[in-house]
N, C-alpha and C positions, 0 to 999 in steps of 0.2 A: 538274326540276334539284335536284340536291343540291349543298350548299356546306358547306365546312368552315370555321368561323371560328376565329380565333386566341383563346386564353383572354381577352385583353383586349377583343376585339370581343363576345365572348359576355357578359363583364361588362357592357358598355355595354348590350347588348340586355336582359339580365335587369333591370338598374337601371331602364331606360325601362319596362318592363312593371311593375316593383314600384311605381313611382311613379305608375303609372295613366295615363301619357301615351299609352300604346298598348294595344290589346286582344290583339294577337297578334304573334308574331315576323314574320308577313308584313307587318303594318302598319309595323314598324319598319323592315325592309328596303324596303318600297315607299317610304316617306318618305326614306330614305338615298339611294335611287335617283333620286327627284324632286329633291332638293337637288343631287346630282351633276350631273344634267341641266341644271338651271338656271344651275349654276355654270359648265358649259361653254358655254351660250348667252352668259352675260354676258362670258366670256373671248373668245369669238368677236366680240362687239360691241366689245369694248376694243380688239381688234386692228384691226377695221375703222376705229374712230374715230382710232386712233393713225395708220393709213395715210392717211386723210383730212387729218389735221393736218399731216402731213409733206408732203402733196402741196400744201396751202396755202402752207406755209413756202417750199417750192420755187419756186412762182408768184410770192410776193412777192420772193424774192430775185431771180428773173428780172426783175420789173419794176424793181426797184431797179438791178440791174447795167446793164440796157438803158435805163434812164431813160424807160421808157414811161409816158406819161400815162393815168390810169384815168378821167378824167372823161368820163361818159357811157357807160361800158362796164359792162354788167351781168355779174353773177357767172357767169351762164350762158355769155356770151360769152367770158369770161376762161377758164373751164373749156375750153370748144370750143378756143380758141387752145392751152391748154396741151396738149390731146391732139394737135394738129398738130405741135407742136415735137418 
């Protein structure tokens, strides 16, 4: 695979090599791709966590609106009930 870098990208790669952080262009690109992959995984996790938080907020609002008592109810049961509604 051949890629074309912008002058700014090329400058970054050359600077990384000059500083001795990497031994080859391939190492620089490999590290950049690894960071991109980790960033994407992190973004996916944040989205999932946000969705879970929203679901919890909705369940708590339902409980409050309907004056449901939670004594003796497990989180698992609450989630199950939430899926039925």
